[in-house]
C-alpha positions as CSV (number, residue, x, y, z in Angstrom):
1,X,-163.7,139.8,3.5
2,X,-164.7,137.4,1.3
3,X,-161.0,135.2,1.8
4,X,-161.5,135.8,4.8
5,X,-165.1,134.4,5.4
6,X,-164.8,131.5,3.1
7,X,-161.5,130.1,5.4
8,X,-163.8,130.3,8.3
9,X,-167.0,128.2,6.6
10,X,-163.7,125.9,5.4
11,X,-162.0,125.8,9.2
12,X,-165.9,125.3,9.9
13,X,-166.3,122.2,7.4
14,X,-162.8,120.3,8.4
15,X,-164.3,120.8,12.3
16,X,-166.8,118.7,11.4
17,X,-165.2,116.7,9.8
18,X,-162.8,116.6,12.3
19,X,-165.6,115.7,15.1
20,X,-166.5,113.2,13.3
21,X,-163.1,111.4,13.2
22,X,-162.3,112.1,16.8
23,X,-166.3,110.2,17.3
24,X,-165.7,107.5,14.7
25,X,-161.7,107.0,16.3
26,X,-162.7,107.4,19.6
27,X,-166.0,107.2,21.2
28,X,-168.0,104.8,18.2
29,X,-164.4,102.8,17.3
30,X,-165.9,102.4,13.9
31,X,-163.2,103.7,12.4
32,X,-161.2,101.9,10.5
33,X,-158.5,103.6,11.3
34,X,-156.4,105.3,14.6
35,X,-155.1,108.4,13.3
36,X,-157.5,110.8,11.6
37,X,-155.4,110.3,7.4
38,X,-154.1,114.2,7.6
39,X,-152.6,112.4,11.8
40,X,-151.3,110.1,9.7
41,X,-149.8,111.5,6.6
42,X,-147.3,113.0,8.6
43,X,-146.8,110.5,11.0
44,X,-145.5,108.2,7.8
45,X,-143.5,111.1,7.4
46,X,-142.1,111.3,10.7
47,X,-144.3,114.9,10.9
48,X,-146.6,113.7,13.6
49,X,-145.5,116.1,16.3
50,X,-147.4,119.0,18.8
51,X,-150.9,120.3,16.5
52,X,-148.6,120.3,13.2
53,X,-151.7,117.1,11.7
54,X,-154.8,119.6,13.4
55,X,-152.8,123.7,11.8
56,X,-153.2,120.8,8.3
57,X,-156.2,119.6,8.4
58,X,-157.8,122.8,9.7
59,X,-155.9,124.7,7.0
60,X,-156.1,122.1,4.2
61,X,-159.6,123.2,4.9
62,X,-159.6,126.4,4.5
63,X,-157.8,127.1,2.1
64,X,-159.9,124.9,-0.6
65,X,-162.8,127.0,0.9
66,X,-161.0,129.5,-0.4
67,X,-159.7,128.5,-4.0
68,X,-163.9,127.1,-4.9
69,X,-164.8,131.0,-3.9
70,X,-162.6,132.0,-5.6
71,X,-162.8,129.1,-8.6
72,X,-166.0,129.2,-8.4
73,X,-167.7,133.2,-7.8
74,X,-171.4,133.6,-7.9
75,X,-172.1,129.8,-9.2
76,X,-171.1,128.3,-5.5
77,X,-173.7,126.3,-4.5
78,X,-173.8,121.9,-3.0
79,X,-173.4,121.1,-6.6
80,X,-170.1,123.2,-6.8
81,X,-168.6,122.3,-3.6
82,X,-169.7,118.7,-3.3
83,X,-167.9,118.8,-6.4
84,X,-164.8,119.7,-5.3
85,X,-165.3,117.6,-2.6
86,X,-165.3,114.7,-4.7
87,X,-162.3,115.8,-6.4
88,X,-161.0,116.8,-3.1
89,X,-161.3,112.3,-1.7
90,X,-160.4,111.1,-5.3
91,X,-157.5,113.3,-4.9
92,X,-156.9,111.3,-1.4
93,X,-157.9,107.7,-2.4
94,X,-155.5,108.0,-5.5
95,X,-151.7,109.8,-4.0
96,X,-152.4,110.9,-0.1
97,X,-153.6,107.4,1.3
98,X,-150.8,105.4,-0.7
99,X,-148.3,108.2,0.5
100,X,-149.5,107.4,4.6
101,X,-149.0,103.3,3.0
102,X,-152.9,102.0,3.2
103,X,-152.9,101.8,-0.4
104,X,-155.2,102.9,-3.7
105,X,-158.8,103.4,-2.2
106,X,-157.5,101.3,1.1
107,X,-156.2,98.0,-0.8
108,X,-153.1,96.7,-1.1
109,X,-151.6,99.3,1.8
110,X,-149.2,98.4,4.6
111,X,-151.4,99.4,7.3
112,X,-153.7,96.0,6.5
113,X,-150.8,94.4,8.1
114,X,-149.9,96.1,10.8
115,X,-151.1,95.8,14.2
116,X,-154.1,96.5,15.0
117,X,-153.1,99.1,17.9
118,X,-150.3,100.4,15.6
119,X,-151.2,104.5,14.7
120,X,-151.0,103.6,11.0
121,X,-153.0,100.5,10.8
122,X,-155.3,100.5,8.8
123,X,-158.7,97.9,8.8
124,X,-161.3,97.3,6.2
125,X,-160.9,99.2,3.1
126,X,-164.9,99.2,1.6
127,X,-165.6,101.5,5.8
128,X,-162.1,103.7,5.0
129,X,-163.4,104.9,1.4
130,X,-167.3,105.2,2.0
131,X,-166.6,106.9,5.6
132,X,-163.5,109.1,4.4
133,X,-166.3,109.6,1.2
134,X,-169.3,110.4,3.6
135,X,-166.9,112.5,5.5
136,X,-166.2,114.9,2.3
137,X,-169.0,114.6,0.9
138,X,-170.6,116.4,4.2
139,X,-167.4,119.0,4.3
140,X,-168.5,120.0,0.0
141,X,-171.5,120.7,1.3
142,X,-170.8,123.2,4.3
143,X,-168.4,125.2,2.0
144,X,-171.3,125.4,-1.5
145,X,-174.3,125.6,1.2
146,X,-172.9,128.0,3.8
147,X,-170.2,130.0,1.3
148,X,-173.1,131.5,-0.7
149,X,-175.3,132.6,1.7
150,X,-172.9,134.3,4.4
151,X,-170.6,135.7,1.9
152,X,-173.5,137.1,-0.7
153,X,-171.0,136.2,-3.3
154,X,-173.5,137.3,-6.0
155,X,-173.8,140.8,-4.3
156,X,-170.6,141.4,-3.4
157,X,-169.1,140.4,-7.5
158,X,-172.2,142.7,-9.0
159,X,-170.7,146.2,-6.0
160,X,-167.5,145.4,-7.5
161,X,-168.2,145.7,-11.5
């Protein structure tokens, strides 16, 4: 049951990220991109089809929350969640972002050369770096804060020993 709960917490963290992404892209227009990075990644490879970007985003968030619970066990806390989130963000900046065409840390990719209405357009690299870091820190705070409270890992581990 704790794995299911961890997955739900991760999906909730992903939902919060997605809500802020959607607000930034469609509500306020302050996001430096036209598609959330998960959709942009799939767009780059011709796979931005129907609900697939959402499934990827929520699946990724659920999976990493489960990994945190599996790895940290009773030591889950906000610090552990934030540490994981920064690691995921660095992976995004160093691997995922260049694959999208946005370059390392949003610099040097093709995204800046595209028309502003192109799905893979990327505006300010600084806004991209800061916005995605903040979103990952929110996600890390959620999975690091809610998982131990909801799963009650210390009690669960003591009961299984």
